[in-house]
C-alpha positions as CSV (number, residue, x, y, z in Angstrom):
1,M,-4.1,12.5,-3.0
2,E,-5.3,8.7,-2.3
3,T,-4.4,7.4,0.9
4,L,-2.9,3.6,1.0
5,R,-4.6,1.8,3.7
6,V,-2.5,-0.6,5.3
7,A,-3.4,-3.0,8.5
8,V,-1.0,-5.2,10.5
9,C,-2.4,-8.0,12.5
10,D,-0.4,-9.9,15.2
11,D,-1.1,-10.9,18.7
12,D,2.3,-9.6,19.4
13,R,2.5,-6.2,20.2
14,V,6.3,-6.4,19.7
15,Y,5.9,-7.6,16.0
16,L,3.1,-5.3,15.5
17,E,5.4,-2.1,15.9
18,Q,8.5,-3.4,14.1
19,I,6.2,-4.3,10.9
20,K,5.0,-0.6,11.2
21,E,8.5,1.0,11.5
22,E,9.4,-1.2,8.8
23,I,6.6,0.0,6.3
24,K,7.4,3.6,7.5
25,E,11.2,3.2,6.7
26,Y,10.5,1.6,3.2
27,I,7.9,4.0,2.3
28,G,10.3,7.1,3.2
29,S,12.9,5.2,1.0
30,M,10.5,5.9,-2.1
31,P,11.1,8.3,-4.8
32,G,7.6,9.5,-4.7
33,T,5.2,10.4,-2.0
34,V,2.7,8.0,-0.6
35,D,-0.1,9.4,1.7
36,M,-0.5,6.0,4.0
37,Q,-2.5,5.3,7.0
38,V,-1.5,2.0,8.8
39,S,-3.8,0.5,11.6
40,L,-2.6,-2.2,14.3
41,F,-4.9,-4.9,15.4
42,T,-4.0,-7.8,17.8
43,D,-7.3,-9.4,16.9
44,G,-8.2,-10.9,13.5
45,R,-12.2,-10.3,14.4
46,R,-11.6,-6.6,15.1
47,L,-9.4,-6.2,11.7
48,Y,-12.3,-7.7,9.7
49,E,-14.8,-5.6,11.3
50,A,-12.8,-2.7,10.3
51,G,-12.2,-3.9,6.6
52,Q,-15.9,-4.4,6.2
53,Q,-16.6,-0.5,6.9
54,Q,-13.7,0.8,4.7
55,P,-11.6,-2.1,2.7
56,F,-7.9,-1.6,3.2
57,D,-5.3,-1.8,0.4
58,L,-2.7,-4.0,2.0
59,V,-2.7,-6.2,5.3
60,F,-0.1,-8.0,6.7
61,L,-1.1,-10.9,8.8
62,D,0.2,-13.1,11.5
63,I,-0.9,-16.7,10.5
64,E,-0.6,-17.9,14.7
65,M,-3.1,-16.2,16.3
66,P,-5.2,-17.4,19.2
67,E,-9.1,-17.8,18.4
68,R,-8.8,-16.7,14.6
69,D,-5.8,-17.5,12.6
70,G,-4.3,-15.8,9.5
71,F,-5.9,-18.5,7.2
72,W,-9.1,-17.7,8.7
73,L,-9.0,-14.3,8.2
74,A,-7.3,-14.5,4.9
75,E,-10.6,-16.4,3.6
76,Q,-13.1,-13.8,4.9
77,L,-11.0,-10.9,3.2
78,G,-10.9,-12.7,0.2
79,I,-14.5,-12.9,0.1
80,S,-15.9,-9.7,1.3
81,C,-12.7,-7.6,0.4
82,P,-11.2,-9.4,-3.3
83,E,-9.1,-6.2,-3.9
84,T,-7.2,-6.4,-0.6
85,R,-3.7,-7.6,-1.2
86,L,-2.4,-9.9,1.5
87,I,1.1,-10.7,3.1
88,F,1.6,-13.5,5.6
89,V,3.8,-13.2,8.3
90,S,5.1,-16.2,10.5
91,S,8.2,-17.4,12.7
92,H,7.7,-20.6,10.9
93,E,8.7,-21.1,7.2
94,S,7.0,-24.4,7.0
95,W,3.4,-22.2,6.8
96,V,4.6,-21.2,3.4
97,F,2.9,-24.0,1.7
98,D,-0.4,-24.0,3.4
99,A,-0.3,-20.4,2.7
100,H,-0.4,-20.6,-1.2
101,E,-4.1,-21.6,-1.0
102,Y,-4.8,-18.1,-0.1
103,M,-3.0,-16.3,-2.8
104,P,-1.0,-14.0,-0.7
105,L,1.2,-11.5,-2.2
106,W,4.4,-12.6,-0.1
107,F,5.3,-14.6,2.9
108,V,7.2,-12.5,5.8
109,R,9.7,-14.6,7.9
110,K,10.0,-12.6,11.1
111,G,13.4,-14.0,11.8
112,L,14.3,-12.2,8.5
113,L,11.8,-9.4,9.1
114,K,13.7,-6.5,7.6
115,R,15.0,-8.3,4.4
116,D,11.6,-9.9,3.5
117,M,9.3,-6.8,4.4
118,G,11.4,-5.0,1.8
119,R,11.1,-7.4,-0.7
120,A,7.0,-7.7,0.0
121,L,6.9,-3.9,-0.2
122,Q,8.5,-3.7,-3.2
123,K,6.4,-6.6,-4.8
124,Y,3.3,-4.7,-3.6
125,F,4.3,-1.3,-5.2
126,Q,5.3,-3.0,-8.5
127,V,2.1,-5.1,-9.0
128,T,-0.7,-2.7,-7.7
129,A,0.6,0.5,-5.5
130,R,1.7,3.1,-8.7
131,R,-1.7,4.3,-8.5
132,K,-1.2,5.5,-5.1
133,I,2.1,7.0,-5.4
134,S,2.6,10.7,-6.2
135,Y,5.9,11.7,-8.3
136,K,7.6,15.2,-8.0
137,I,8.5,16.7,-11.6
138,Q,11.5,18.3,-10.5
139,G,12.1,21.8,-12.0
140,G,10.6,23.5,-15.2
141,F,7.9,25.7,-15.6
142,G,4.1,24.1,-15.0
143,A,5.9,21.0,-13.4
144,G,4.6,19.7,-9.9
145,E,3.4,16.9,-8.3
146,V,1.4,14.5,-10.3
147,L,0.5,10.2,-9.7
148,L,2.8,7.8,-11.3
149,R,-0.2,6.2,-12.6
150,D,-0.9,9.2,-14.9
151,I,2.2,9.5,-16.7
152,M,2.2,7.6,-19.9
153,Y,6.0,8.0,-20.7
154,I,8.7,10.3,-20.8
155,E,10.4,11.5,-24.0
156,C,14.0,13.2,-23.8
157,N,15.1,15.5,-26.4
158,G,18.7,17.0,-25.9
159,H,18.4,18.0,-22.3
160,T,14.7,18.3,-22.1
161,L,12.2,15.7,-20.5
162,T,8.9,16.2,-21.1
163,Y,6.3,13.9,-19.5
164,K,3.0,13.0,-21.2
165,M,0.1,12.7,-19.0
166,S,-3.0,10.5,-19.6
167,G,-5.2,13.3,-19.4
168,G,-3.2,15.3,-22.4
169,A,-0.9,17.6,-20.1
170,E,2.4,17.9,-20.7
171,Y,5.4,19.0,-18.6
172,S,8.6,20.0,-19.8
173,V,11.8,19.9,-17.7
174,Y,15.7,20.1,-17.9
175,G,17.3,17.0,-17.2
176,S,18.3,13.4,-18.1
177,L,16.5,10.5,-18.6
178,K,19.1,8.3,-17.1
179,P,18.4,9.0,-13.2
180,V,14.9,9.2,-13.8
181,A,14.8,5.8,-15.3
182,E,16.8,4.2,-12.6
183,E,14.7,5.9,-9.9
184,L,11.3,4.6,-11.6
185,R,12.4,1.1,-12.6
186,D,10.8,-0.6,-9.7
187,Y,7.4,1.3,-10.6
188,G,6.5,-0.4,-13.9
189,F,8.5,1.9,-16.5
190,L,10.6,0.9,-19.2
191,R,13.2,2.4,-20.9
192,I,12.5,0.9,-24.7
193,H,14.7,3.4,-26.3
194,R,17.4,5.8,-25.4
195,N,14.9,8.6,-25.7
196,Y,11.6,7.2,-24.1
197,L,10.5,5.9,-21.0
198,V,7.3,4.3,-20.9
199,N,4.6,3.0,-18.4
200,Q,3.9,-0.6,-19.1
201,A,0.2,-0.5,-18.0
202,Y,-0.3,2.1,-21.1
203,I,1.3,-0.5,-23.7
204,S,-1.1,-2.3,-25.6
205,Q,0.8,-4.2,-28.4
206,I,4.6,-4.7,-28.7
207,E,5.4,-4.6,-32.6
208,K,8.5,-5.3,-34.2
209,Q,10.0,-2.0,-34.1
210,D,7.7,-0.1,-31.7
211,A,5.5,-0.1,-28.8
212,V,1.9,0.7,-29.5
213,L,0.1,2.4,-26.5
214,K,-3.6,2.3,-25.3
215,T,-4.1,6.0,-26.9
216,G,-2.7,4.8,-30.5
217,A,0.5,6.7,-29.9
218,V,3.4,4.6,-31.5
219,I,6.9,4.6,-29.5
220,P,10.2,3.1,-31.4
221,M,12.0,0.5,-29.4
222,G,15.8,0.6,-29.6
223,R,17.5,-1.9,-31.5
224,D,19.5,-3.1,-28.6
225,R,16.3,-3.1,-26.1
226,K,14.0,-5.3,-28.0
227,K,14.5,-8.5,-26.5
228,G,14.5,-7.3,-23.0
229,V,11.4,-5.1,-23.3
230,R,9.7,-8.0,-25.2
231,E,10.7,-10.4,-21.9
232,M,9.5,-8.0,-19.2
233,M,6.1,-7.2,-21.4
234,M,5.5,-11.2,-21.5
235,E,5.9,-11.2,-17.8
236,Y,3.7,-8.2,-17.1
237,G,1.0,-9.8,-19.6
238,R,1.1,-13.0,-17.4
239,K,0.6,-11.2,-14.4
240,H,-2.4,-9.0,-15.7
241,G,-4.1,-11.7,-18.3
242,S,-3.4,-9.5,-21.5
243,R,-1.5,-10.3,-24.3
244,L,0.8,-8.0,-25.7
245,C,3.7,-9.5,-27.9
246,D,3.3,-10.8,-31.4
């Protein structure tokens, strides 16, 4: 299993521990399993040096720190570790406008730490971290733990759910699609038909009646779901720089 590398940088050790606990609490509430390593820093330069040795996936940066502030560190990481996602943390909301220059994923206010941390982490996992999450397929012969990124779609036939994997494997289990759809809603899976739940990352084209996957597979869309699916896919396309809808 891949390890999600997270760094938190704040010169206040109290906030360091609070942010770490919020991360652990959020991860513990997720439906999948995430192997995670959280590193704490009170000095931006030390974080930068650690990131040069092995880049972090996600970094929480306090903006106001002695010597080197969060903006300096964000600029350095943007140059040397462009894949690292940044979330700024500050006691002052006024910094949010200056923060936009560094393209952070989110802005966390210390006064609303718990609420903002939940939203920030949800955003991160929606955008990037599905590749890090393991998902346990419940019950059934041959079922087990898989990466969410490898699930192309889930098909429901009666009371049987079949998980179609990118490598060609299939897992069939007894169950209902509704609770699975609710569980995976925030991780890029769309209920495009009453019998199909599809991973957006594998959709290459939305046609009048169907969704065409990158493998060439054609999945029917429910008549009452077309508008919502198109809107969500257009939003996905804007975020990922692709054209998906005719």
